[in-house]
Backbone as CSV, one residue per row, in Angstrom:
resi,resn,N_x,N_y,N_z,CA_x,CA_y,CA_z,C_x,C_y,C_z
1,UNK,0.820,-1.194,0.000,0.000,0.000,0.000,0.867,1.263,0.000
2,UNK,1.916,1.241,0.813,2.804,2.390,0.914,3.489,2.667,-0.438
3,UNK,3.901,1.626,-1.136,4.557,1.799,-2.433,3.609,2.433,-3.444
4,UNK,2.346,2.048,-3.430,1.361,2.636,-4.341,1.193,4.120,-4.050
5,UNK,1.123,4.463,-2.778,0.985,5.873,-2.397,2.218,6.673,-2.831
6,UNK,3.384,6.083,-2.636,4.631,6.752,-3.022,4.681,6.975,-4.534
7,UNK,4.304,5.960,-5.325,4.284,6.084,-6.788,3.285,7.169,-7.223
8,UNK,2.146,7.154,-6.596,1.118,8.157,-6.948,1.600,9.562,-6.610
9,UNK,2.264,9.688,-5.457,2.807,10.980,-5.061,3.819,11.472,-6.083
10,UNK,4.713,10.625,-6.515,5.715,10.999,-7.509,5.058,11.367,-8.843
11,UNK,4.059,10.613,-9.221,3.334,10.907,-10.465,2.669,12.274,-10.395
12,UNK,2.036,12.578,-9.287,1.376,13.869,-9.120,2.386,15.016,-9.104
13,UNK,3.538,14.790,-8.489,4.573,15.828,-8.479,5.074,16.108,-9.893
14,UNK,5.243,15.055,-10.693,5.672,15.243,-12.090,4.615,16.021,-12.873
15,UNK,3.357,15.659,-12.691,2.273,16.369,-13.377,2.206,17.823,-12.935
16,UNK,2.395,18.037,-11.643,2.364,19.400,-11.111,3.493,20.235,-11.718
17,UNK,4.691,19.699,-11.751,5.830,20.416,-12.326,5.650,20.665,-13.817
18,UNK,5.101,19.696,-14.514,4.827,19.880,-15.943,3.787,20.987,-16.140
19,UNK,2.786,21.004,-15.298,1.759,22.047,-15.376,2.322,23.420,-15.086
20,UNK,3.190,23.488,-14.075,3.812,24.768,-13.730,4.698,25.255,-14.877
21,UNK,5.426,24.350,-15.508,6.270,24.719,-16.649,5.406,25.224,-17.804
22,UNK,4.272,24.579,-18.026,3.361,24.999,-19.105,2.791,26.385,-18.833
23,UNK,2.448,26.650,-17.568,1.940,27.974,-17.196,2.995,29.036,-17.487
24,UNK,4.236,28.761,-17.137,5.329,29.700,-17.408,5.462,29.949,-18.907
25,UNK,5.397,28.886,-19.688,5.483,29.005,-21.147,4.340,29.857,-21.693
26,UNK,3.141,29.613,-21.209,1.981,30.379,-21.684,2.067,31.844,-21.270
27,UNK,2.589,32.104,-20.080,2.755,33.489,-19.644,3.754,34.214,-20.536
28,UNK,4.824,33.527,-20.941,5.797,34.128,-21.849,5.169,34.408,-23.212
29,UNK,4.359,33.465,-23.691,3.669,33.678,-24.969,2.702,34.843,-24.864
30,UNK,2.021,34.959,-23.725,1.085,36.066,-23.525,1.824,37.396,-23.563
31,UNK,2.967,37.468,-22.916,3.762,38.693,-22.917,4.206,39.056,-24.334
32,UNK,4.681,38.074,-25.072,5.115,38.310,-26.447,3.947,38.782,-27.311
33,UNK,2.813,38.133,-27.167,1.634,38.516,-27.944,1.174,39.922,-27.581
34,UNK,1.209,40.249,-26.306,0.807,41.583,-25.865,1.727,42.646,-26.482
35,UNK,3.028,42.392,-26.486,3.978,43.327,-27.092,3.724,43.474,-28.592
36,UNK,3.431,42.370,-29.256,3.129,42.408,-30.686,1.882,43.240,-30.956
37,UNK,0.859,43.036,-30.144,-0.378,43.801,-30.320,-0.147,45.294,-30.084
38,UNK,0.699,45.632,-29.124,1.017,47.046,-28.897,1.728,47.657,-30.099
39,UNK,2.659,46.904,-30.698,3.356,47.406,-31.894,2.378,47.590,-33.055
40,UNK,1.490,46.615,-33.236,0.503,46.706,-34.321,-0.423,47.899,-34.082
41,UNK,-0.840,48.078,-32.844,-1.706,49.204,-32.505,-1.024,50.526,-32.818
42,UNK,0.256,50.620,-32.485,1.008,51.834,-32.794,1.113,52.071,-34.291
43,UNK,1.346,51.009,-35.042,1.429,51.134,-36.502,0.092,51.582,-37.084
44,UNK,-0.993,51.027,-36.559,-2.328,51.434,-37.012,-2.533,52.913,-36.758
45,UNK,-2.153,53.375,-35.570,-2.321,54.782,-35.224,-1.527,55.678,-36.165
46,UNK,-0.285,55.301,-36.461,0.545,56.093,-37.367,-0.086,56.157,-38.756
47,UNK,-0.545,55.012,-39.259,-1.151,54.989,-40.594,-2.437,55.802,-40.637
48,UNK,-3.245,55.724,-39.586,-4.477,56.526,-39.556,-4.153,58.013,-39.556
49,UNK,-3.124,58.410,-38.808,-2.735,59.815,-38.788,-2.197,60.255,-40.149
50,UNK,-1.432,59.394,-40.803,-0.922,59.714,-42.142,-2.079,59.879,-43.133
51,UNK,-3.059,58.971,-43.031,-4.221,59.082,-43.931,-4.999,60.369,-43.679
52,UNK,-5.141,60.761,-42.428,-5.821,62.021,-42.115,-5.059,63.190,-42.714
53,UNK,-3.729,63.143,-42.601,-2.904,64.209,-43.173,-3.086,64.267,-44.685
54,UNK,-3.070,63.111,-45.322,-3.257,63.074,-46.772,-4.651,63.558,-47.160
55,UNK,-5.667,63.142,-46.426,-7.024,63.585,-46.732,-7.159,65.084,-46.545
56,UNK,-6.529,65.631,-45.503,-6.569,67.071,-45.278,-5.854,67.803,-46.400
57,UNK,-4.701,67.292,-46.801,-3.958,67.924,-47.897,-4.753,67.848,-49.193
58,UNK,-5.391,66.705,-49.443,-6.188,66.555,-50.659,-7.344,67.547,-50.669
59,UNK,-7.964,67.748,-49.512,-9.103,68.661,-49.436,-8.657,70.102,-49.611
60,UNK,-7.455,70.417,-49.134,-6.966,71.791,-49.224,-6.448,72.131,-50.619
61,UNK,-5.983,71.136,-51.317,-5.396,71.376,-52.633,-6.489,71.352,-53.691
62,UNK,-6.370,72.235,-54.613,-7.324,72.221,-55.726,-6.537,72.339,-57.029
63,UNK,-7.112,71.821,-58.089,-6.432,71.892,-59.375,-5.258,70.931,-59.416
64,UNK,-4.089,71.435,-59.752,-2.878,70.628,-59.856,-2.043,70.817,-58.593
65,UNK,-2.079,69.853,-57.681,-1.306,69.996,-56.448,0.191,69.919,-56.733
66,UNK,0.967,70.545,-55.889,2.426,70.464,-56.068,2.901,69.016,-56.004
67,UNK,3.916,68.724,-56.777,4.436,67.354,-56.861,4.872,66.835,-55.495
68,UNK,5.456,67.664,-54.648,5.938,67.206,-53.328,4.777,66.692,-52.484
69,UNK,3.638,67.373,-52.516,2.482,66.934,-51.735,1.942,65.610,-52.269
70,UNK,1.918,65.469,-53.586,1.468,64.206,-54.162,2.386,63.055,-53.789
71,UNK,3.689,63.305,-53.892,4.650,62.255,-53.544,4.538,61.864,-52.082
72,UNK,4.311,62.813,-51.219,4.236,62.528,-49.790,3.077,61.586,-49.478
73,UNK,1.904,61.824,-50.057,0.733,61.004,-49.743,0.614,59.766,-50.620
74,UNK,0.907,59.901,-51.892,0.723,58.791,-52.800,1.863,57.784,-52.758
75,UNK,3.049,58.240,-52.421,4.200,57.337,-52.459,4.731,56.969,-51.085
76,UNK,4.007,57.326,-50.042,4.495,57.041,-48.691,4.554,55.546,-48.443
77,UNK,5.624,55.107,-47.840,5.800,53.701,-47.483,6.130,53.633,-46.000
78,UNK,5.297,52.920,-45.262,5.535,52.791,-43.807,5.630,51.332,-43.468
């Protein structure tokens, strides 16, 4: 009986340690994903601001806009 209890105890300790290791792994993945989402959010914000700038410039310009303004909005690469 004692040997069965000892084996079960060891089995549970292994499962517990494996579970704790998995939790650590998932927490690291969560941190990485959170950082990625923050970077994407920042990129979205920058692009939205650039589009607003281009839309404002387009609305202000009439006729033949200067080439520099066209290049800034039409050829921008972010």
